[in-house]
Backbone as CSV, one residue per row, in Angstrom:
resi,resn,N_x,N_y,N_z,CA_x,CA_y,CA_z,C_x,C_y,C_z
1,ARG,-229.621,-61.718,-92.942,-231.031,-61.880,-93.203,-231.791,-62.068,-91.886
2,ARG,-231.250,-62.878,-91.007,-231.888,-63.116,-89.720,-231.895,-61.839,-88.881
3,GLU,-230.810,-61.081,-88.977,-230.721,-59.841,-88.208,-231.773,-58.839,-88.676
4,LEU,-232.011,-58.770,-89.988,-233.046,-57.889,-90.502,-234.428,-58.328,-90.047
5,PHE,-234.654,-59.634,-89.985,-235.937,-60.138,-89.507,-236.150,-59.750,-88.046
6,VAL,-235.120,-59.916,-87.232,-235.228,-59.553,-85.817,-235.468,-58.057,-85.682
7,TRP,-234.768,-57.260,-86.494,-234.938,-55.815,-86.440,-236.358,-55.428,-86.837
8,GLY,-236.897,-56.054,-87.879,-238.261,-55.777,-88.319,-239.297,-56.157,-87.274
9,MET,-239.108,-57.318,-86.670,-240.049,-57.744,-85.621,-239.966,-56.813,-84.409
10,THR,-238.790,-56.332,-84.098,-238.636,-55.402,-82.984,-239.366,-54.101,-83.273
11,LEU,-239.290,-53.637,-84.506,-240.021,-52.420,-84.865,-241.527,-52.618,-84.746
12,VAL,-242.004,-53.755,-85.196,-243.437,-54.046,-85.086,-243.854,-54.072,-83.620
13,ILE,-243.074,-54.712,-82.790,-243.385,-54.772,-81.366,-243.353,-53.376,-80.751
14,MET,-242.370,-52.574,-81.162,-242.230,-51.238,-80.604,-243.427,-50.362,-80.960
15,VAL,-243.946,-50.498,-82.153,-245.059,-49.661,-82.590,-246.385,-50.153,-82.005
16,LEU,-246.568,-51.453,-81.961,-247.858,-51.997,-81.549,-247.992,-52.282,-80.056
17,SER,-246.912,-52.279,-79.316,-246.988,-52.660,-77.909,-247.863,-51.738,-77.054
18,PRO,-247.853,-50.421,-77.221,-248.765,-49.610,-76.403,-250.240,-49.906,-76.677
19,THR,-250.559,-50.148,-77.940,-251.947,-50.473,-78.284,-252.357,-51.804,-77.672
20,PHE,-251.488,-52.796,-77.768,-251.787,-54.089,-77.160,-251.892,-53.983,-75.646
21,ALA,-251.085,-53.137,-75.055,-251.149,-52.963,-73.601,-252.493,-52.396,-73.191
22,VAL,-252.982,-51.412,-73.915,-254.294,-50.814,-73.603,-255.394,-51.845,-73.789
23,LEU,-255.369,-52.538,-74.917,-256.419,-53.535,-75.184,-256.395,-54.663,-74.152
24,THR,-255.216,-55.132,-73.815,-255.093,-56.219,-72.843,-255.568,-55.779,-71.462
25,THR,-255.222,-54.568,-71.086,-255.631,-54.071,-69.773,-257.145,-53.976,-69.662
26,PHE,-257.769,-53.368,-70.659,-259.221,-53.214,-70.591,-259.950,-54.546,-70.773
27,ALA,-259.426,-55.421,-71.622,-260.048,-56.740,-71.791,-259.949,-57.552,-70.507
28,THR,-258.823,-57.476,-69.837,-258.667,-58.187,-68.572,-259.622,-57.642,-67.518
29,HIS,-259.753,-56.340,-67.479,-260.662,-55.731,-66.505,-262.114,-56.133,-66.769
30,VAL,-262.502,-56.151,-68.037,-263.888,-56.462,-68.379,-264.189,-57.937,-68.147
31,PHE,-263.298,-58.839,-68.569,-263.594,-60.265,-68.503,-263.263,-60.905,-67.162
32,ALA,-262.318,-60.374,-66.419,-261.895,-61.008,-65.177,-262.543,-60.402,-63.936
33,SER,-263.191,-59.280,-64.083,-263.769,-58.633,-62.902,-265.205,-59.093,-62.671
34,ASP,-265.734,-58.648,-61.583,-267.122,-58.958,-61.206,-268.066,-58.358,-62.242
35,PRO,-269.088,-59.103,-62.681,-270.016,-58.562,-63.690,-270.740,-57.291,-63.230
36,ASN,-270.858,-57.108,-61.938,-271.539,-55.920,-61.439,-270.610,-54.703,-61.393
37,LEU,-269.312,-54.929,-61.542,-268.348,-53.845,-61.506,-268.272,-53.201,-62.893
38,VAL,-268.530,-51.901,-62.939,-268.586,-51.176,-64.203,-267.261,-50.437,-64.408
39,LEU,-266.808,-50.404,-65.627,-265.598,-49.670,-65.967,-265.939,-48.187,-66.033
40,THR,-265.453,-47.436,-65.078,-265.777,-46.003,-65.009,-264.745,-45.190,-65.769
41,ALA,-265.087,-43.943,-65.981,-264.187,-43.047,-66.697,-262.908,-42.824,-65.896
42,SER,-263.011,-42.720,-64.574,-261.809,-42.493,-63.770,-260.868,-43.692,-63.839
43,ASP,-261.430,-44.899,-63.832,-260.587,-46.096,-63.982,-259.931,-46.131,-65.363
44,SER,-260.698,-45.790,-66.382,-260.177,-45.807,-67.752,-259.043,-44.805,-67.923
45,PHE,-259.255,-43.568,-67.449,-258.226,-42.548,-67.620,-256.998,-42.836,-66.765
46,SER,-257.195,-43.416,-65.604,-256.041,-43.793,-64.774,-255.209,-44.871,-65.464
47,ALA,-255.874,-45.852,-66.037,-255.165,-46.912,-66.744,-254.448,-46.358,-67.971
48,LEU,-255.113,-45.483,-68.715,-254.469,-44.881,-69.885,-253.256,-44.048,-69.494
49,ALA,-253.369,-43.294,-68.392,-252.234,-42.477,-67.944,-251.056,-43.365,-67.544
50,LEU,-251.348,-44.450,-66.853,-250.282,-45.368,-66.456,-249.616,-46.002,-67.677
51,ILE,-250.402,-46.423,-68.625,-249.843,-47.054,-69.828,-249.035,-46.045,-70.635
52,MET,-249.512,-44.825,-70.736,-248.754,-43.807,-71.467,-247.457,-43.453,-70.734
53,ALA,-247.476,-43.525,-69.411,-246.238,-43.289,-68.657,-245.244,-44.426,-68.879
54,LEU,-245.745,-45.625,-69.105,-244.882,-46.786,-69.337,-244.526,-46.976,-70.814
55,ARG,-245.024,-46.112,-71.670,-244.777,-46.264,-73.104,-243.291,-46.155,-73.437
56,PHE,-242.586,-45.200,-72.864,-241.160,-45.040,-73.144,-240.356,-46.257,-72.701
57,PRO,-240.538,-46.768,-71.469,-239.792,-47.979,-71.109,-240.136,-49.193,-71.982
58,ILE,-241.378,-49.295,-72.405,-241.761,-50.408,-73.279,-241.025,-50.291,-74.611
59,ASN,-240.977,-49.084,-75.171,-240.261,-48.885,-76.434,-238.764,-49.108,-76.265
60,GLN,-238.213,-48.716,-75.141,-236.791,-48.936,-74.896,-236.483,-50.429,-74.798
61,THR,-237.402,-51.195,-74.267,-237.216,-52.645,-74.181,-237.061,-53.239,-75.574
62,ALA,-237.856,-52.782,-76.510,-237.757,-53.283,-77.884,-236.392,-52.922,-78.486
63,GLN,-235.915,-51.721,-78.236,-234.615,-51.324,-78.766,-233.488,-52.106,-78.102
64,VAL,-233.632,-52.380,-76.823,-232.618,-53.170,-76.120,-232.571,-54.585,-76.685
65,LEU,-233.731,-55.143,-77.014,-233.764,-56.479,-77.621,-233.024,-56.485,-78.962
66,THR,-233.175,-55.422,-79.740,-232.453,-55.318,-81.006,-230.950,-55.284,-80.764
67,GLN,-230.516,-54.492,-79.801,-229.096,-54.389,-79.518,-228.539,-55.693,-78.962
68,VAL,-229.320,-56.407,-78.178,-228.878,-57.702,-77.659,-228.719,-58.697,-78.806
69,ALA,-229.646,-58.683,-79.745,-229.542,-59.581,-80.905,-228.301,-59.258,-81.735
70,GLN,-228.014,-57.969,-81.922,-226.833,-57.583,-82.675,-225.559,-57.962,-81.931
71,ALA,-225.552,-57.787,-80.621,-224.373,-58.158,-79.832,-224.159,-59.668,-79.863
72,TRP,-225.232,-60.420,-79.804,-225.147,-61.881,-79.864,-224.517,-62.318,-81.185
73,ARG,-224.965,-61.712,-82.279,-224.434,-62.058,-83.594,-222.965,-61.652,-83.714
74,ALA,-222.624,-60.484,-83.181,-221.230,-60.031,-83.233,-220.338,-60.966,-82.421
75,ALA,-220.806,-61.396,-81.254,-220.021,-62.326,-80.441,-219.836,-63.650,-81.171
76,HIS,-220.862,-64.086,-81.888,-220.760,-65.330,-82.664,-219.714,-65.184,-83.770
77,ARG,-219.705,-64.045,-84.452,-218.722,-63.814,-85.508,-217.306,-63.756,-84.941
78,ILE,-217.152,-63.115,-83.796,-215.835,-63.041,-83.164,-215.367,-64.432,-82.760
79,ALA,-216.280,-65.256,-82.233,-215.915,-66.620,-81.842,-215.465,-67.432,-83.052
80,ILE,-216.139,-67.263,-84.169,-215.737,-67.966,-85.396,-214.354,-67.497,-85.837
81,PHE,-214.132,-66.187,-85.786,-212.833,-65.639,-86.179,-211.727,-66.167,-85.280
82,LEU,-211.969,-66.204,-83.994,-210.943,-66.657,-83.057,-210.709,-68.160,-83.112
83,SER,-211.655,-68.911,-83.644,-211.488,-70.361,-83.726,-210.633,-70.783,-84.921
84,HIS,-210.412,-69.876,-85.867,-209.558,-70.200,-87.008,-208.107,-70.335,-86.551
85,PRO,-207.351,-71.233,-87.196,-205.936,-71.371,-86.814,-205.161,-70.106,-87.182
86,ARG,-204.115,-69.878,-86.426,-203.297,-68.696,-86.671,-202.470,-68.874,-87.928
87,ARG,-202.261,-67.794,-88.625,-201.376,-67.802,-89.785,-199.979,-67.467,-89.301
88,THR,-199.003,-68.120,-89.865,-197.623,-67.816,-89.481,-197.201,-66.546,-90.185
89,THR,-196.494,-65.722,-89.465,-196.036,-64.463,-90.048,-194.572,-64.586,-90.418
90,ARG,-194.194,-63.848,-91.391,-192.796,-63.865,-91.832,-191.996,-62.894,-90.984
91,THR,-190.799,-63.299,-90.633,-189.946,-62.441,-89.819,-189.261,-61.407,-90.701
92,THR,-188.665,-60.438,-90.068,-187.950,-59.387,-90.799,-186.776,-59.953,-91.588
93,ALA,-186.086,-60.944,-91.007,-184.946,-61.546,-91.699,-185.401,-62.267,-92.963
94,SER,-186.504,-62.994,-92.894,-186.970,-63.705,-94.084,-187.496,-62.725,-95.122
95,LEU,-188.062,-61.602,-94.683,-188.501,-60.589,-95.634,-187.307,-59.963,-96.350
96,ALA,-186.229,-59.698,-95.608,-185.024,-59.120,-96.210,-184.393,-60.109,-97.182
97,ALA,-184.356,-61.383,-96.826,-183.786,-62.400,-97.713,-184.630,-62.533,-98.968
98,GLY,-185.939,-62.472,-98.817,-186.829,-62.553,-99.972,-186.658,-61.372,-100.893
99,ALA,-186.439,-60.197,-100.328,-186.223,-59.004,-101.145,-184.900,-59.093,-101.894
100,ALA,-183.860,-59.642,-101.261,-182.560,-59.779,-101.918,-182.646,-60.786,-103.056
101,ASN,-183.390,-61.877,-102.861,-183.528,-62.887,-103.912,-184.332,-62.345,-105.089
102,SER,-185.320,-61.574,-104.818,-186.156,-61.070,-105.912,-185.443,-60.017,-106.726
103,SER,-184.462,-59.311,-106.128,-183.745,-58.295,-106.899,-182.719,-58.924,-107.837
104,THR,-182.252,-60.119,-107.564,-181.270,-60.773,-108.432,-181.914,-61.617,-109.504
105,HIS,-183.174,-61.958,-109.351,-183.866,-62.787,-110.346,-184.230,-61.948,-111.563
106,GLY,-184.080,-62.526,-112.712,-184.486,-61.881,-113.932,-183.531,-60.844,-114.445
107,VAL,-182.379,-60.711,-113.824,-181.383,-59.724,-114.286,-180.279,-60.491,-114.998
108,SER,-180.061,-60.171,-116.229,-178.983,-60.834,-116.967,-177.762,-59.925,-116.995
109,SER,-176.612,-60.544,-116.868,-175.379,-59.771,-116.843,-174.579,-59.973,-118.111
110,THR,-175.214,-59.948,-119.260,-174.498,-60.097,-120.529,-174.159,-58.729,-121.082
111,ASN,-172.912,-58.564,-121.539,-172.492,-57.288,-122.113,-172.140,-57.449,-123.558
């Protein structure tokens, strides 16, 4: 259940991250810059081109986060498995003895 939640959140981040990047970039430029500095078309298109060039690495980051979460969970499961005590195995001699005993049980020798 937790893994599905992480996967869903990663998908949301992957889809919405380019839009948030554009909005954050332009909002930062408008609010943090000098009031006399105007956002020109060349600045806007340059920022959009840069963000679109970074879109693939941003999406890959979201997929890497999903794979890291899955690897973390798999490592946790392996650690739990390895922490269990070992089961004793039967040797070949005990298996042969068990087979010999089972073949003589339940057989009556009445004629």
